[in-house]
C-alpha positions as CSV (number, residue, x, y, z in Angstrom):
1,M,0.3,0.2,-0.1
2,Q,1.4,3.6,-1.2
3,P,1.9,6.1,1.7
4,G,-1.2,8.2,0.5
5,A,-3.5,5.6,0.6
6,V,-2.1,4.6,4.3
7,A,-3.4,8.3,5.1
8,A,-6.2,8.2,3.5
9,V,-7.2,4.3,5.5
10,E,-6.3,6.3,8.8
11,V,-8.6,9.4,8.4
12,T,-11.7,6.9,7.0
13,F,-10.8,4.9,10.3
14,Q,-10.4,8.5,12.2
15,N,-13.8,9.3,10.9
16,A,-15.7,6.6,11.6
17,F,-14.8,6.5,15.4
18,T,-15.7,10.3,15.6
19,L,-18.8,9.7,13.4
20,A,-20.2,7.0,16.6
21,S,-19.9,10.1,19.3
22,F,-23.2,10.9,17.1
23,H,-25.7,8.2,18.4
24,R,-27.9,9.2,20.7
25,G,-26.7,10.6,23.7
26,G,-23.2,10.7,22.5
27,S,-20.6,13.6,23.4
28,L,-21.5,14.8,19.5
29,D,-25.4,14.3,20.0
30,A,-26.8,18.0,19.5
31,Q,-30.3,16.4,21.4
32,A,-28.6,15.5,24.5
33,S,-27.3,18.8,25.1
34,G,-31.0,20.2,24.5
35,G,-31.4,20.5,20.3
36,S,-33.9,19.8,18.6
37,T,-33.7,16.2,16.3
38,P,-33.8,18.7,13.3
39,Y,-30.6,20.7,14.5
40,A,-28.9,17.3,15.3
41,N,-29.2,15.8,11.8
42,Y,-28.2,19.3,10.7
43,V,-24.8,19.4,12.7
44,Y,-24.0,15.6,11.3
45,G,-24.5,16.8,7.6
46,V,-22.0,19.8,8.5
47,Y,-19.4,17.5,10.2
48,A,-19.5,14.7,7.4
49,G,-18.9,17.3,4.8
50,S,-16.2,18.9,6.9
51,A,-14.8,15.5,7.5
52,G,-14.4,14.6,4.0
53,M,-17.5,12.6,3.4
54,S,-19.5,12.7,-0.3
55,L,-23.1,13.0,0.5
56,S,-23.9,9.7,-0.6
57,Q,-21.6,8.4,2.4
58,A,-22.7,10.5,5.4
59,L,-26.6,9.3,4.1
60,Q,-25.2,5.6,3.8
61,G,-24.0,5.9,7.3
62,A,-26.8,7.5,9.2
63,N,-29.3,4.5,7.2
64,L,-26.9,2.3,8.5
65,Y,-27.3,4.1,12.1
66,A,-30.9,4.1,11.5
67,S,-31.3,0.5,10.4
68,I,-30.2,-0.9,13.9
69,F,-30.9,1.7,16.3
70,A,-33.9,3.3,15.4
71,S,-37.4,2.7,14.9
72,Y,-40.1,4.9,13.9
73,G,-44.0,5.2,13.6
74,P,-45.9,4.2,10.6
75,N,-46.8,7.8,10.1
76,V,-43.2,8.7,9.5
77,P,-42.6,9.1,5.9
78,L,-39.2,7.3,5.5
79,D,-36.8,8.1,2.4
80,P,-37.2,6.3,-0.7
81,N,-33.1,6.0,-1.3
82,Y,-32.5,5.6,2.2
83,T,-35.0,3.0,3.3
84,S,-34.7,2.6,7.7
85,T,-34.5,6.8,7.8
86,P,-37.2,9.2,7.8
87,A,-37.3,11.4,4.7
88,A,-36.9,14.9,7.0
89,N,-34.4,13.7,8.2
90,V,-32.3,12.9,4.7
91,A,-33.4,16.7,3.7
92,I,-32.1,17.8,6.7
93,I,-28.7,16.3,6.3
94,T,-28.9,17.2,3.2
95,A,-28.6,20.8,4.4
96,G,-26.4,20.7,6.6
97,F,-23.8,19.1,4.1
98,N,-24.8,21.4,1.3
99,A,-24.0,24.6,3.9
100,Q,-20.4,23.3,5.4
101,Q,-19.3,23.0,1.1
102,N,-21.0,26.3,0.0
103,G,-19.5,27.9,3.4
104,T,-23.0,29.4,4.6
105,V,-23.3,27.3,7.7
106,C,-23.1,30.4,10.4
107,H,-25.4,32.3,7.6
108,K,-29.4,32.6,7.8
């Protein structure tokens, strides 16, 4: 493996470890400190974008987490592509990710 590839693998593992802190009650869970569910999803999107993940990777990670740990009532519409995640969560994660990519996180 070439040195650049080793560094990329190290960054991937660091990001995966950090992403685990976004779980409910984790150190990066915005809801644990009084934030709303939409805000927590937005923050996750911002982090994923700043960590160098693609939007698809961020949403796949959220969907994997939801498929294992979350349950939603029958009246919660799930996203057609990320079928374990509410459509509203996908939209908010996307908004946070895009705000980070566009440099508009701290703007109204």
